[in-house]
C-alpha positions in Angstrom: 24.6 -51.1 -1.1 23.3 -51.8 2.4 22.7 -48.0 2.9 20.7 -47.9 -0.3 18.6 -50.9 0.9 18.0 -49.3 4.3 17.0 -46.0 2.7 14.7 -47.6 0.2 13.1 -50.4 2.3 9.8 -50.2 0.6 11.3 -50.4 -2.9 13.4 -53.4 -1.9 10.4 -55.1 -0.3 8.3 -54.5 -3.3 10.9 -55.8 -5.7 11.4 -59.0 -3.6 7.7 -59.5 -3.4 7.4 -59.3 -7.2 10.3 -61.8 -7.6 8.7 -64.2 -5.1 5.3 -63.9 -6.7 7.0 -64.6 -10.1 8.7 -67.7 -8.8 5.5 -69.0 -7.2 3.2 -68.1 -10.1 5.0 -66.8 -13.3 1.7 -65.6 -14.9 0.6 -63.6 -11.9 4.1 -62.3 -11.4 4.3 -61.1 -15.0 0.9 -59.3 -14.7 2.1 -57.7 -11.4 5.3 -56.5 -13.0 3.4 -55.1 -16.0 0.9 -53.3 -13.7 3.8 -51.8 -11.7 5.4 -50.5 -14.8 2.1 -49.1 -16.0 1.7 -47.3 -12.6 5.2 -45.9 -12.8 4.6 -44.6 -16.3 1.3 -43.0 -15.4 2.8 -41.2 -12.4 5.9 -40.4 -14.5 3.7 -38.6 -17.0 2.0 -36.4 -14.4 4.9 -35.6 -12.1 7.1 -33.4 -14.3 4.4 -30.8 -15.1 3.3 -30.8 -11.5 6.9 -30.1 -10.4 7.2 -27.3 -12.9 4.0 -25.9 -11.6 5.3 -26.2 -8.0 8.5 -24.4 -9.0 6.6 -21.6 -10.6 4.3 -21.2 -7.7 7.2 -21.2 -5.3 8.9 -18.4 -7.3 5.9 -16.3 -8.3 3.7 -16.4 -5.2 5.3 -14.6 -2.3 4.8 -16.1 1.2 2.9 -13.0 2.3 0.3 -13.5 -0.4 -0.2 -17.2 0.5 -0.5 -16.2 4.2 -3.1 -13.5 3.3 -5.3 -15.8 1.2 -4.8 -19.2 2.9 -3.3 -18.4 6.3 -4.9 -18.5 9.8 -6.8 -15.3 9.3 -8.0 -15.9 5.7 -11.4 -17.2 6.8 -13.8 -18.9 4.4 -11.9 -17.6 1.4 -8.9 -19.7 2.3 -11.1 -22.8 2.3 -12.6 -21.9 -1.0 -9.1 -21.6 -2.5 -8.1 -24.9 -1.1 -11.2 -26.6 -2.6 -10.5 -24.9 -6.0 -6.9 -26.0 -6.0 -7.8 -29.5 -5.1 -10.7 -29.7 -7.6 -8.4 -28.7 -10.5 -5.8 -31.2 -9.5 -4.5 -33.7 -12.1 -3.2 -37.2 -11.3 -3.2 -39.5 -8.3 -3.2 -38.3 -4.7 0.6 -38.9 -4.5 1.1 -35.9 -6.8 -0.8 -33.7 -4.4 1.6 -34.1 -1.5 4.4 -32.0 -3.0 1.9 -29.3 -3.6 0.6 -29.6 0.0 4.2 -29.3 1.2 4.6 -26.1 -0.9 1.3 -24.7 0.6 2.7 -25.4 4.1 6.0 -23.8 3.3 4.3 -20.7 2.0 2.3 -20.4 5.2 -1.1 -21.9 4.4 -3.2 -23.1 7.4 -2.9 -26.8 8.0 -6.7 -27.2 8.0 -6.8 -25.7 4.5 -4.0 -28.1 3.4 -6.0 -31.0 4.7 -9.1 -29.6 2.9 -7.0 -29.3 -0.3 -5.9 -33.0 0.0 -9.5 -34.1 0.6 -10.8 -32.1 -2.4 -8.0 -33.6 -4.5 -9.3 -37.1 -3.6 -13.0 -36.8 -4.4 -14.0 -33.4 -5.8 -11.6 -33.3 -8.8 -13.3 -31.9 -11.9 -12.9 -35.1 -14.0 -14.5 -37.2 -11.1 -17.2 -34.6 -10.7 -18.1 -34.7 -14.5 -17.9 -38.5 -14.6 -20.3 -38.8 -11.6 -22.7 -36.2 -13.0 -22.9 -37.9 -16.4 -23.1 -41.5 -15.1 -24.6 -41.3 -11.6 -26.8 -38.2 -11.9 -26.7 -34.7 -10.6 -28.4 -35.4 -7.3 -26.0 -38.1 -6.4 -23.0 -35.9 -7.4 -24.2 -32.9 -5.4 -24.9 -35.0 -2.3 -21.5 -36.7 -2.7 -19.6 -33.4 -3.1 -21.5 -31.6 -0.3 -21.0 -34.5 2.1 -17.4 -34.9 1.2 -16.6 -31.2 1.6 -18.5 -31.1 4.9 -16.4 -34.0 6.2 -13.2 -32.6 4.9 -13.8 -29.2 6.4 -14.8 -30.6 9.8 -12.0 -33.1 9.9 -9.4 -30.6 8.7 -10.1 -28.2 11.5 -10.4 -31.1 14.1 -7.1 -32.6 13.0 -5.5 -29.1 13.2 -6.9 -28.6 16.6 -5.8 -32.1 17.9 -2.2 -31.7 16.6 0.1 -30.3 19.3 2.2 -27.3 18.4 5.2 -29.6 18.3 3.4 -31.9 15.8 2.5 -28.9 13.7 6.1 -27.6 13.7 7.3 -31.1 12.8 5.0 -31.1 9.8 6.3 -27.7 8.8 9.9 -28.9 9.1 9.2 -32.0 6.9 7.5 -29.7 4.3 10.7 -27.6 4.3 12.7 -30.8 3.6 10.6 -31.5 0.5 11.8 -28.3 -1.1 
């Protein structure tokens, strides 16, 4: 039991926090528990199809193909693929991390993985369409262009700042996600 608690500290802390909140304010505690279950249900509906997609990509896309199109020497094309993958993403950002791990395992450049994660956060197609309809085309285009500019620059800067040892550690952790 103690090993489980050590391995799942955040879950235990979250559960204890919900219990304490419920004891202090039952109404707020009940709302918090309902919100937590809603979040689990929302992620639970998105995760299975994403894991199926990851499994299919892992089997169908050879490492050589991923290195060719998203590796160090792929150029602008690798960045475009990262943005397209991120913009067609479904679900919250937490769903993108297993996909990012797959991209790393398959040999994608870290800068492109960071760009993929950035695109997933703010350039997703549903967000793009919502912004266009409700905030206007000019706002949407400025937001997308600015976001992509920042993600491209920061992706390459972060990749450059990371030492070889840090990059290898990231790759090892991506292997563990498999």
